[in-house]
C-alpha positions in Angstrom: 35.3 14.5 19.8 32.0 14.7 21.8 29.1 12.7 20.1 25.5 12.8 20.2 23.4 9.9 18.6 19.6 9.3 17.7 18.3 6.3 16.8 14.5 6.7 15.7 14.3 4.5 13.0 12.1 1.5 14.7 9.8 1.1 17.6 12.1 1.2 19.9 14.0 4.5 19.6 16.8 5.9 22.1 19.9 8.1 22.8 23.5 7.8 23.4 26.4 10.2 24.1 29.8 9.3 23.1 33.5 10.8 23.5 35.3 9.0 20.5 34.6 5.5 21.0 33.9 5.9 24.6 30.1 5.4 25.3 29.1 7.8 28.1 25.6 6.5 28.3 23.2 5.2 26.7 19.0 5.3 27.0 16.5 3.4 24.9 12.9 4.3 25.0 10.9 1.6 26.6 7.5 2.5 25.1 6.8 2.0 21.5 6.7 4.7 19.2 6.9 7.5 21.9 9.8 9.5 19.9 8.0 12.8 19.6 7.4 12.9 23.0 10.5 11.2 24.4 13.4 12.6 22.3 13.8 16.1 22.9 13.7 15.5 27.3 15.8 12.3 26.8 18.7 14.1 25.3 18.4 17.4 27.4 18.7 15.0 30.6 21.8 13.0 29.0 23.5 16.5 28.1 23.0 17.5 31.9 24.3 14.5 32.9 27.3 14.3 30.8 27.9 17.8 31.9 27.9 19.4 28.4 26.0 22.4 27.1 24.2 21.6 24.0 26.8 24.2 22.1 29.7 21.6 22.9 28.7 19.0 21.0 30.9 18.4 18.0 29.0 15.8 16.0 25.3 14.5 16.1 25.1 11.0 14.5 21.7 9.9 13.4 19.9 7.0 12.1 19.1 7.5 8.5 16.9 4.6 7.9 15.4 3.0 6.2 12.7 2.6 9.1 10.0 4.0 10.3 8.6 7.0 8.1 7.8 9.0 11.2 10.3 8.2 13.6 13.1 8.9 11.0 11.4 12.3 10.2 11.4 13.1 14.0 15.0 11.9 14.4 16.3 13.3 11.8 14.7 16.8 12.1 16.3 17.1 16.0 19.6 16.0 14.5 19.4 18.9 11.6 17.9 21.5 13.9 20.8 21.0 16.3 23.9 20.8 13.8 22.2 24.3 12.3 22.2 25.9 15.3 25.3 24.5 17.0 27.7 23.8 14.3 28.0 20.4 14.9 28.9 18.2 12.1 25.9 15.8 11.0 26.4 12.4 10.4 23.7 9.7 8.7 24.1 6.2 9.8 22.3 3.5 7.7 20.0 1.5 10.3 20.8 -2.0 8.4 24.7 -1.3 9.5 23.8 -0.3 12.8 21.5 -3.3 13.6 24.6 -5.4 12.0 27.1 -4.1 14.6 24.7 -4.9 17.1 24.1 -8.4 16.2 27.7 -8.9 15.9 28.4 -7.5 19.5 25.4 -10.3 20.6 27.7 -13.1 19.1 25.6 -13.5 16.0 28.0 -15.2 13.5 28.6 -14.0 9.9 26.5 -14.1 7.5 23.9 -11.8 9.0 20.6 -10.9 7.1 19.6 -7.7 8.5 15.0 -7.4 7.9 13.7 -4.8 9.2 9.7 -4.2 8.5 8.7 -2.1 5.8 5.0 -2.8 6.4 2.2 -3.1 3.8 3.8 -6.8 2.8 7.5 -5.9 2.3 10.9 -5.7 4.0 13.9 -3.7 4.1 16.6 -6.7 3.5 20.5 -6.5 4.0 23.0 -9.2 4.1 26.5 -8.9 5.4 29.3 -10.8 5.3 32.7 -10.3 7.0 31.8 -6.7 7.7 30.7 -6.1 4.0 27.5 -5.1 3.2 26.3 -7.4 -0.1 23.1 -5.7 -0.6 20.1 -3.5 0.8 16.9 -3.4 -0.8 13.1 -3.3 -0.3 11.7 -6.7 -0.8 8.7 -8.7 -0.2 9.5 -11.4 2.5 9.7 -14.4 -0.4 12.2 -12.3 -2.5 14.4 -11.3 0.6 14.6 -15.3 1.8 15.9 -16.3 -1.7 18.7 -13.4 -1.8 20.0 -14.2 1.8 22.7 -16.8 2.0 21.7 -20.3 3.0 23.6 -20.2 6.3 22.7 -16.5 7.2 21.2 -15.6 10.4 18.6 -13.2 10.2 17.8 -10.2 12.8 15.4 -7.5 12.8 11.7 -6.8 13.7 11.0 -8.2 9.9 12.6 -11.4 10.5 10.2 -11.9 13.5 7.3 -10.8 11.9 7.8 -12.9 8.8 9.4 -15.8 10.5 7.4 -18.7 8.9 8.6 -18.0 5.7 12.2 -17.6 6.2 12.2 -20.7 8.5 10.6 -22.7 5.5 13.4 -21.6 3.3 15.4 -22.9 6.0 17.1 -19.7 7.3 17.9 -19.1 10.9 16.0 -16.4 12.8 17.5 -15.0 15.9 14.9 -13.8 18.2 16.8 -11.8 20.8 18.4 -9.0 18.4 15.8 -7.1 17.0 16.4 -3.1 16.7 19.6 -1.4 16.4 21.7 0.0 19.6 22.1 3.8 19.5 25.5 3.4 20.8 26.2 2.0 17.6 24.7 4.9 15.8 27.4 6.9 17.9 30.4 4.2 17.2 29.6 4.3 13.5 29.0 7.9 13.2 32.5 8.5 14.9 34.2 6.3 12.1 32.4 7.9 9.4 33.4 11.8 10.6 36.9 10.2 10.6 36.9 9.4 7.3 35.5 12.9 6.2 31.8 12.0 6.0 29.7 14.7 6.8 26.4 15.8 5.6 24.7 19.6 4.9 22.2 19.8 7.4 19.9 22.2 5.2 19.5 19.4 2.2 20.4 15.8 4.6 17.2 13.7 3.9 16.0 10.2 5.5 16.7 6.9 3.5 13.2 6.0 3.0 13.8 3.5 0.3 10.0 4.0 -0.9 7.3 6.6 -0.9 5.0 6.8 2.4 1.4 5.1 2.7 -0.3 8.4 2.2 2.0 9.4 -1.2 1.3 6.0 -2.8 -2.2 6.1 -1.9 -2.3 9.4 -3.8 0.2 8.8 -6.2 2.4 11.8 -4.9 6.3 11.4 -5.6 7.6 13.8 -2.8 11.2 12.7 -3.6 13.5 15.6 -2.6 14.5 16.1 -6.4 11.0 15.9 -6.9 10.3 19.0 -4.7 12.8 21.1 -6.0 12.2 24.3 -7.8 12.7 24.5 -11.5 15.9 26.5 -12.5 
């Protein structure tokens, strides 16, 4: 299975290409939040390097969030468009899952707390132990600290931003693992596809967990269900 993986949920996005579980190439954007200008040229370059035509892609795995609103919309829209045009399978991968696997690969021991900065005083927090996700929620840092296992090691940009609060609760913050690796979006996407998971490119939406800042300010409900036409 030829896989294109897109990771744009964080400040450092990236792309990976793989065949089944074999990683062929991975490129990470070195400048923060340049997904809009870097994503499509990087995909084109990587497909050329792999000797693939875009029509030969079997599956597109995309980080579905939670994470950056702008980044997620760019990545998901690119993935949906490619799948709609080519007929490739579309698989969404949770950003917390990909970051957890990145941490495990780096040698961070279980339990692992994944803490992604949600801005406006909140974080997307998840706790993993022995490959099981125990919770995923948007919380204030103090609440996230209370819900973490006392022996957890925390990873992610949210853990670094609110490091003082977490360390006051005697939690360990790992400073080297900050963002999800695109290769894990590919690998987790492959496993999901093997189990029969697949998304419809026409209806797939990112996992935001919260409305955007503009929606909150204007008190707009822009959820997919709210925007459906009435029967």
